[in-house]
C-alpha positions, 0 to 999 in steps of 0.5 A: 441501574439501581432497582431502588429508583427514588423520585427526583426534583425536576423543577426549574425556574421560568422567566416569570420567577415561578417554579415550573416542573416541565414534563420532558424531565419528569418523563426522563427521571421515569423511565431509564433505559442503558445503552444494553437496552435494559432499564427501570420505569417509576411512573409518578403519580401525576402521569395517571389517568384513572386513579392508580394507572398510567395514562395511555398516552402518558405511557407512550410519551414515556416510552418514546422518551426513554427510546432516544437512548436507542434511537435518536429524535427525528421528525416526523416520528411515529409512535406505536403503542400497543396497551395490552395491559394497564401500567400501575403508577408509583411501581418498580417496573422493568424496561426491554429495549431493542433496535431494528433498523431505523426503529426502536421497540420498548416493552414494559414487563411486571415480574417477566410479564410484558404489559405494554409495548411502544415502537418508534420510527420515522414512518408514516402513520396511517391517517387519511388526511381527510379528518380535521378538528370539528368546525367548532374548534376553531373558535372553542366555543358552542357545544357541551362540556366534557368532565374534569378529573381530579388528577388525570394527566389530560384533564386533572384541574389539580395535577401540577404537570397536567395539560388541564384541557377543557374538553368539549363535544357537540353532533360533529365531534370532540375537540379542545382549544388551548395555549399550552401551559409552561409546563409543556413547552422546553426551556428552547420554546419547542413543544414537548412532543408528549404533549401530542400523544397525551392529548390526542389519546384523551380525545380519541377515548371520548370520541370512542366513548360517546359513539360506542355510548360505553366506557372503555380503555384505549387498546392501540395508539399510532401518533405521528408528530409532524412538527415541533416548532409552533407558531404563535397563538393557541392550539386546537385539537380534535376528531370527528364522529363520521371518522369513528369506525367499527374494527370488529362486528361485535362493535367493541373496538372503534377506530378513531382519527384526530389531529392537533393543529396550529392557530394558523392551520398548521398540522403538528400531529395526527393519530389513528387510536383504537378504543376498546369499548364494554359494559364492564367498563362502563359499570366502573366509570358511569358513577365517576362521570355522573358525578361529574356532570350536568345530569342533561349532558350526561344524558347526552353523553351515555343515554343507556346510564341516564335513567 
């Protein structure tokens, strides 16, 4: 494995003749792991969330893709991410992986210091099954829009491989209703598994932020991909505010639940994700959101910062 990993072209032609940069190929090129469990990671800019750092759900998807050298893909597939430190984009970092039984764990290191780790196995998650997307997700109408960014992997309007989600919220929760872009399907028509952690992490971030009324970062991610064969029609995803619960007495960490469902109601993926809130994050993030949000909607989102 060369330390000098270079960017690659991952374009293919769709049936319509348009050049398509598939997410699966971007992820495969960004993280390479050898059979000995050692490798390198170089995440390109389209995998970012906040400028300069890899999207939390994207990072889980990235390491899940790399782990298939050690642990073949299975369904259902549970992904457990411990995001202890941000991972920078466009930086060559070390990867270490090992297998124990039917589970694989990959760790990202910078100069020998662990930044984050992701484990994959074929176990069940701790989603309790009682939470579904808010009622408005079925139609995609109502509520208020959440702000877009420019380059975020989930909501970036100009990200070439992004989901380009239009998330919304109301008194019940946060949701999105959409048809996956061609970049998020494989040539055989199957849904790209990376969609679930990216999408559900984005929803969890907003669930936690709107309940805590503060900015923050994702801390822990647990996603179970239940099905990849998707019936025709739009997908819906979301979570409810009444299922967001504090993890600690200081109410810094918040546990969220969310689900991705097909148009016929089939559950495709579920997630239990912990959001870490704090005024230190808000100090950096509120200016960003305020500049992209109608003042009345911003006051609903973050009343403590609306003055």
